[in-house]
TIRO-2110 file (N, C-alpha, C; in Angstrom, 1 decimal):
// TIRO-2110
87.2, 96.2, 113.7, N, 1, A
86.7, 97.0, 112.6, CA, 1, A
87.5, 96.8, 111.4, C, 1, A
86.9, 96.7, 110.2, N, 2, A
87.7, 96.6, 109.0, CA, 2, A
87.5, 97.8, 108.1, C, 2, A
88.5, 98.1, 107.3, N, 3, A
88.4, 99.2, 106.3, CA, 3, A
87.4, 98.7, 105.2, C, 3, A
86.7, 99.6, 104.7, N, 4, A
85.7, 99.4, 103.6, CA, 4, A
86.4, 99.0, 102.4, C, 4, A
86.3, 97.7, 101.9, N, 5, A
86.9, 97.3, 100.7, CA, 5, A
86.5, 98.0, 99.5, C, 5, A
85.3, 98.4, 99.4, N, 6, A
84.8, 99.2, 98.3, CA, 6, A
85.6, 100.5, 98.2, C, 6, A
85.9, 101.1, 99.4, N, 7, A
86.7, 102.3, 99.4, CA, 7, A
88.1, 102.1, 98.9, C, 7, A
88.7, 101.0, 99.3, N, 8, A
90.1, 100.7, 98.8, CA, 8, A
90.1, 100.4, 97.3, C, 8, A
89.0, 99.8, 96.8, N, 9, A
88.9, 99.5, 95.4, CA, 9, A
88.8, 100.8, 94.6, C, 9, A
88.0, 101.7, 95.2, N, 10, A
87.9, 103.1, 94.5, CA, 10, A
89.2, 103.8, 94.5, C, 10, A
90.0, 103.7, 95.6, N, 11, A
91.3, 104.4, 95.6, CA, 11, A
92.2, 103.7, 94.6, C, 11, A
92.3, 102.4, 94.5, N, 12, A
93.1, 101.7, 93.5, CA, 12, A
92.7, 102.1, 92.1, C, 12, A
91.5, 102.2, 91.8, N, 13, A
91.0, 102.5, 90.5, CA, 13, A
91.2, 104.0, 90.1, C, 13, A
91.2, 104.9, 91.1, N, 14, A
91.4, 106.3, 90.8, CA, 14, A
92.7, 106.9, 91.1, C, 14, A
93.7, 106.1, 91.6, N, 15, A
94.9, 106.7, 92.0, CA, 15, A
95.7, 107.4, 90.8, C, 15, A
95.5, 106.8, 89.6, N, 16, A
96.2, 107.4, 88.5, CA, 16, A
95.8, 108.8, 88.1, C, 16, A
94.6, 109.2, 88.6, N, 17, A
94.1, 110.5, 88.3, CA, 17, A
94.5, 111.6, 89.3, C, 17, A
95.1, 111.2, 90.4, N, 18, A
95.4, 112.1, 91.5, CA, 18, A
96.7, 112.8, 91.3, C, 18, A
96.9, 114.0, 91.9, N, 19, A
98.1, 114.7, 91.8, CA, 19, A
99.2, 114.0, 92.8, C, 19, A
100.4, 114.4, 92.7, N, 20, A
101.4, 113.7, 93.5, CA, 20, A
101.2, 113.7, 95.0, C, 20, A
100.7, 114.8, 95.6, N, 21, A
100.4, 114.9, 97.0, CA, 21, A
99.3, 114.0, 97.4, C, 21, A
98.3, 114.0, 96.6, N, 22, A
97.1, 113.1, 96.8, CA, 22, A
97.5, 111.6, 96.7, C, 22, A
98.4, 111.3, 95.8, N, 23, A
98.8, 109.9, 95.6, CA, 23, A
99.6, 109.5, 96.9, C, 23, A
100.3, 110.4, 97.6, N, 24, A
101.0, 110.0, 98.8, CA, 24, A
99.9, 109.5, 99.8, C, 24, A
98.8, 110.2, 99.9, N, 25, A
97.8, 109.8, 100.8, CA, 25, A
97.1, 108.5, 100.4, C, 25, A
96.8, 108.4, 99.1, N, 26, A
96.2, 107.1, 98.6, CA, 26, A
97.1, 105.9, 98.9, C, 26, A
98.4, 106.1, 98.6, N, 27, A
99.4, 105.0, 98.9, CA, 27, A
99.4, 104.6, 100.4, C, 27, A
99.4, 105.6, 101.2, N, 28, A
99.4, 105.3, 102.6, CA, 28, A
98.2, 104.5, 103.0, C, 28, A
97.1, 104.9, 102.5, N, 29, A
95.8, 104.2, 102.9, CA, 29, A
95.8, 102.8, 102.3, C, 29, A
96.3, 102.6, 101.1, N, 30, A
96.4, 101.3, 100.5, CA, 30, A
97.3, 100.4, 101.3, C, 30, A
98.5, 100.9, 101.7, N, 31, A
99.5, 100.2, 102.4, CA, 31, A
99.1, 99.9, 103.9, C, 31, A
98.4, 100.8, 104.5, N, 32, A
98.1, 100.7, 105.9, CA, 32, A
96.7, 101.0, 106.2, C, 32, A
95.8, 100.2, 105.6, N, 33, A
94.3, 100.5, 105.8, CA, 33, A
93.9, 100.5, 107.2, C, 33, A
94.4, 99.5, 108.0, N, 34, A
93.9, 99.4, 109.4, CA, 34, A
94.4, 100.6, 110.2, C, 34, A
95.6, 101.2, 109.9, N, 35, A
96.1, 102.3, 110.7, CA, 35, A
95.2, 103.5, 110.6, C, 35, A
94.5, 103.7, 109.5, N, 36, A
93.7, 105.0, 109.3, CA, 36, A
92.3, 105.0, 109.9, C, 36, A
91.9, 103.8, 110.4, N, 37, A
90.5, 103.7, 110.9, CA, 37, A
90.1, 104.7, 111.9, C, 37, A
91.0, 105.0, 112.9, N, 38, A
90.7, 105.9, 113.9, CA, 38, A
91.6, 107.2, 113.9, C, 38, A
92.2, 107.4, 112.8, N, 39, A
93.1, 108.5, 112.6, CA, 39, A
92.4, 109.7, 112.1, C, 39, A
92.7, 110.8, 112.7, N, 40, A
92.1, 112.1, 112.2, CA, 40, A
92.7, 112.5, 110.9, C, 40, A
92.1, 113.5, 110.2, N, 41, A
92.6, 114.0, 109.0, CA, 41, A
94.0, 114.7, 109.3, C, 41, A
94.0, 115.4, 110.4, N, 42, A
95.3, 116.1, 110.8, CA, 42, A
96.4, 115.1, 111.0, C, 42, A
96.2, 114.0, 111.6, N, 43, A
97.2, 112.9, 111.9, CA, 43, A
97.6, 112.3, 110.5, C, 43, A
96.6, 112.0, 109.7, N, 44, A
96.9, 111.3, 108.4, CA, 44, A
97.7, 112.3, 107.6, C, 44, A
97.4, 113.5, 107.6, N, 45, A
98.2, 114.5, 106.9, CA, 45, A
99.7, 114.6, 107.4, C, 45, A
99.8, 114.5, 108.7, N, 46, A
101.2, 114.5, 109.3, CA, 46, A
101.9, 113.3, 108.9, C, 46, A
101.3, 112.1, 108.9, N, 47, A
101.9, 110.9, 108.5, CA, 47, A
102.4, 110.9, 107.0, C, 47, A
101.6, 111.5, 106.2, N, 48, A
101.9, 111.6, 104.8, CA, 48, A
102.7, 112.8, 104.3, C, 48, A
102.8, 113.8, 105.2, N, 49, A
103.6, 115.0, 104.9, CA, 49, A
102.8, 115.9, 103.9, C, 49, A
101.5, 115.9, 104.1, N, 50, A
100.6, 116.7, 103.3, CA, 50, A
99.6, 117.5, 104.2, C, 50, A
99.0, 118.5, 103.6, N, 51, A
98.0, 119.3, 104.4, CA, 51, A
96.7, 118.6, 104.5, C, 51, A
95.8, 119.0, 105.4, N, 52, A
94.5, 118.5, 105.6, CA, 52, A
93.7, 118.7, 104.3, C, 52, A
93.9, 119.9, 103.7, N, 53, A
93.2, 120.2, 102.5, CA, 53, A
93.5, 119.2, 101.4, C, 53, A
94.7, 118.7, 101.3, N, 54, A
95.1, 117.7, 100.3, CA, 54, A
94.3, 116.5, 100.5, C, 54, A
94.1, 116.1, 101.7, N, 55, A
93.3, 114.9, 102.0, CA, 55, A
91.8, 115.1, 101.6, C, 55, A
91.3, 116.2, 101.9, N, 56, A
89.9, 116.5, 101.5, CA, 56, A
89.8, 116.6, 100.0, C, 56, A
90.8, 117.2, 99.3, N, 57, A
90.8, 117.2, 97.8, CA, 57, A
90.8, 115.7, 97.2, C, 57, A
91.7, 114.9, 97.8, N, 58, A
91.8, 113.5, 97.4, CA, 58, A
90.4, 112.8, 97.5, C, 58, A
89.8, 113.0, 98.7, N, 59, A
88.4, 112.4, 98.9, CA, 59, A
87.4, 112.9, 97.8, C, 59, A
87.5, 114.1, 97.5, N, 60, A
86.5, 114.7, 96.5, CA, 60, A
86.9, 114.2, 95.1, C, 60, A
88.2, 114.1, 94.9, N, 61, A
88.6, 113.6, 93.5, CA, 61, A
88.1, 112.2, 93.3, C, 61, A
88.1, 111.4, 94.4, N, 62, A
87.7, 110.0, 94.2, CA, 62, A
86.2, 109.8, 94.5, C, 62, A
85.5, 111.0, 94.6, N, 63, A
84.0, 111.0, 94.8, CA, 63, A
83.5, 110.3, 96.1, C, 63, A
84.3, 110.5, 97.2, N, 64, A
83.8, 110.1, 98.5, CA, 64, A
82.9, 111.2, 99.0, C, 64, A
81.9, 110.9, 99.7, N, 65, A
81.0, 111.9, 100.2, CA, 65, A
81.7, 112.8, 101.2, C, 65, A
82.5, 112.2, 102.1, N, 66, A
83.2, 112.9, 103.1, CA, 66, A
84.5, 112.1, 103.5, C, 66, A
85.3, 112.6, 104.3, N, 67, A
86.5, 111.9, 104.7, CA, 67, A
86.3, 110.7, 105.5, C, 67, A
85.1, 110.4, 106.0, N, 68, A
84.8, 109.3, 106.8, CA, 68, A
84.5, 108.0, 106.0, C, 68, A
84.3, 108.2, 104.7, N, 69, A
83.9, 107.0, 103.9, CA, 69, A
85.1, 106.1, 103.6, C, 69, A
END
């Protein structure tokens, strides 16, 4: 399974507009896209040192429909 390259492109293009906590998540995803494929939001938050709400806000800020995109 591969990470959606359009999703990575969207993260790259929008990272400048994110707050510092959201940027942590975005950088993790950019640096380790294969690691997040089967990772829960809770686990991603743990890995990044942020709350689940931060991940959801990042997804919304980048106009993803939901956290699965």
